[in-house]
Wavefront OBJ file of the C-alpha trace (Angstrom):
o trace
v 0.000 0.000 0.000
v 1.064 3.576 -0.690
v 3.993 2.416 -2.806
v 4.225 5.704 -4.673
v 7.986 5.239 -5.013
v 7.586 1.758 -6.571
v 10.003 0.067 -4.171
v 7.854 -2.908 -3.105
v 9.329 -5.085 -5.846
v 12.746 -4.650 -4.220
v 11.445 -6.553 -1.175
v 9.638 -9.407 -2.915
v 10.123 -11.088 -6.279
v 6.477 -11.036 -7.374
v 7.154 -13.061 -10.525
v 8.582 -15.884 -8.404
v 5.366 -16.085 -6.344
v 2.651 -15.096 -8.840
v 1.511 -18.705 -9.435
v 0.790 -19.169 -5.740
v -0.375 -15.681 -4.685
v -2.245 -12.741 -6.154
v -0.589 -9.367 -5.683
v -2.210 -5.958 -5.937
v 0.048 -2.929 -5.589
v -1.556 0.358 -4.576
v 0.745 3.161 -5.687
v -1.566 6.016 -4.731
v -2.821 6.716 -1.213
v -6.460 6.042 -0.476
v -8.644 9.153 -0.358
v -10.253 8.074 2.923
v -10.904 5.146 5.270
v -13.954 3.961 3.309
v -11.984 3.773 0.066
v -9.220 1.832 1.840
v -11.689 -0.608 3.358
v -13.476 -1.174 0.043
v -10.166 -1.934 -1.682
v -8.697 -4.112 1.086
v -11.660 -5.961 2.603
v -10.846 -9.342 0.990
v -7.097 -9.320 1.648
v -5.308 -11.798 3.927
v -1.932 -10.045 3.860
v -0.967 -6.371 3.734
v 2.469 -5.059 2.862
v 2.479 -1.430 3.926
v 4.940 1.373 3.411
v 5.815 2.766 6.797
v 3.371 5.223 8.356
v 1.644 6.325 5.178
v -1.837 4.885 5.794
v -3.404 4.564 9.235
v -4.050 0.866 9.900
v -6.671 1.602 12.531
v -8.881 -0.633 14.629
v -11.833 0.054 12.325
v -9.818 -0.762 9.190
v -8.429 -3.950 10.734
v -11.919 -4.957 11.915
v -13.268 -4.470 8.403
v -10.685 -6.777 6.811
v -12.156 -10.046 8.079
v -9.567 -12.411 6.547
v -6.490 -10.423 7.580
v -3.753 -12.680 8.973
v -0.480 -10.858 8.362
v 0.837 -7.295 8.082
v 4.366 -6.528 6.971
v 5.697 -2.984 7.146
v 8.789 -1.420 5.687
v 11.087 -0.759 8.627
v 10.802 -2.324 12.051
v 8.363 0.136 13.638
v 5.141 1.559 12.305
v 3.143 3.734 14.673
v 0.282 3.817 12.154
v -0.624 0.172 12.906
v -2.995 -0.461 15.820
v -0.956 -3.201 17.491
v -3.512 -3.773 20.254
v -6.130 -4.665 17.655
v -3.758 -6.910 15.688
v -2.876 -8.714 18.920
v -6.561 -9.263 19.763
v -7.144 -10.698 16.298
v -3.927 -12.791 16.321
v -2.669 -10.994 13.236
v 1.077 -11.354 12.747
v 2.867 -8.020 12.325
v 6.486 -7.826 11.253
v 8.849 -5.444 9.526
v 11.792 -5.386 7.208
v 15.318 -4.670 8.304
v 16.361 -1.076 7.866
v 19.392 0.446 6.264
v 20.324 3.409 8.475
v 22.545 5.060 5.876
v 19.913 6.770 3.658
v 18.126 8.361 6.627
v 21.442 9.519 8.115
v 22.517 10.919 4.735
v 19.259 12.839 4.334
v 19.590 14.132 7.897
v 23.038 15.480 7.104
v 21.912 16.930 3.786
v 19.273 18.894 5.708
v 21.689 19.977 8.450
v 24.298 21.111 5.932
v 21.648 22.840 3.852
v 20.464 24.813 6.869
v 23.935 25.638 8.177
v 25.113 26.864 4.769
v 21.848 28.519 3.614
v 21.740 26.195 0.587
v 18.197 27.020 -0.531
v 18.907 30.744 -0.542
v 22.312 30.263 -2.185
v 20.935 28.018 -4.935
v 18.141 30.498 -5.647
v 20.710 33.320 -5.787
v 23.006 31.325 -8.068
v 20.198 30.892 -10.598
v 19.754 34.677 -10.533
v 23.432 35.190 -11.332
v 24.745 35.878 -7.838
v 27.472 33.966 -6.054
v 27.577 33.285 -2.316
v 25.562 36.015 -0.695
v 25.765 34.532 2.825
v 28.533 32.983 4.889
v 26.835 30.172 6.795
v 28.070 28.479 9.948
v 30.939 26.097 10.671
v 29.998 22.760 12.266
v 33.268 22.170 14.127
v 32.802 22.847 17.824
v 29.010 23.010 17.624
v 26.785 20.751 19.734
v 24.683 18.165 17.897
v 21.683 17.044 19.951
v 20.137 13.707 19.031
v 16.925 12.132 20.234
v 17.481 8.439 19.692
v 20.793 6.626 19.423
v 19.733 3.513 17.547
v 20.967 2.577 14.086
v 20.103 5.894 12.448
v 21.055 8.106 15.392
v 24.387 6.307 15.698
v 25.173 6.956 12.030
v 24.243 10.631 12.432
v 26.449 10.825 15.557
v 29.467 9.317 13.757
v 29.188 11.870 10.972
v 28.785 14.667 13.506
v 31.980 13.542 15.232
v 33.759 13.520 11.851
v 32.794 17.198 11.502
v 34.318 17.872 14.930
v 31.001 18.347 16.697
v 30.199 17.529 20.300
v 27.404 14.949 20.259
v 24.787 14.875 23.017
v 22.102 12.189 22.847
v 19.014 10.984 24.645
v 17.289 7.693 24.019
v 14.776 5.671 25.978
v 17.168 2.730 25.595
v 20.393 4.695 26.045
v 23.330 2.408 26.671
v 26.312 4.182 28.238
v 28.922 1.918 26.647
v 27.387 2.473 23.182
v 27.261 6.225 23.800
v 30.921 6.174 24.876
v 31.867 4.235 21.712
v 30.394 7.062 19.659
v 32.266 9.680 21.663
l 1 2 3 4 5 6 7 8 9 10 11 12 13 14 15 16 17 18 19 20 21 22 23 24 25 26 27 28 29 30 31 32 33 34 35 36 37 38 39 40 41 42 43 44 45 46 47 48 49 50 51 52 53 54 55 56 57 58 59 60 61 62 63 64 65 66 67 68 69 70 71 72 73 74 75 76 77 78 79 80 81 82 83 84 85 86 87 88 89 90 91 92 93 94 95 96 97 98 99 100 101 102 103 104 105 106 107 108 109 110 111 112 113 114 115 116 117 118 119 120 121 122 123 124 125 126 127 128 129 130 131 132 133 134 135 136 137 138 139 140 141 142 143 144 145 146 147 148 149 150 151 152 153 154 155 156 157 158 159 160 161 162 163 164 165 166 167 168 169 170 171 172 173 174 175 176 177 178 179 180
């Protein structure tokens, strides 16, 4: 569901399984809960892109044959886990690659620190570097979460010479010390 980036086929070789299972890929988001329920009511399995469609109690209740939900990533706060537990529906996720999220995080940080949007706009108008921006070395990088993604972000921050401060509900002092 909600595979508007067409990445589902990277997770499962549909051609390998098409003789045994029927697949329906929904590239566009549903307009509302009723449209989602009408489209999904006969399904036994849902593969969902993380946190794009709310898999609510009412949606789960309306899909009578639902046995299995797989989400991209390991957590999906859009799935009503209490309802899936009551219905004995198996919920699982795919492993995550922390690098893309960490890279995007740093692209955003660097863009903000160096006024990239403004500078790109100015460049297209014929100007060159109208602002100075800020150096990262010596700055404090505050992270909420020090799991796979947060750890990658912290390592890059350290490479820039930043002081890294982190909070996580599962903060492990030895892991934090490893990251500096």
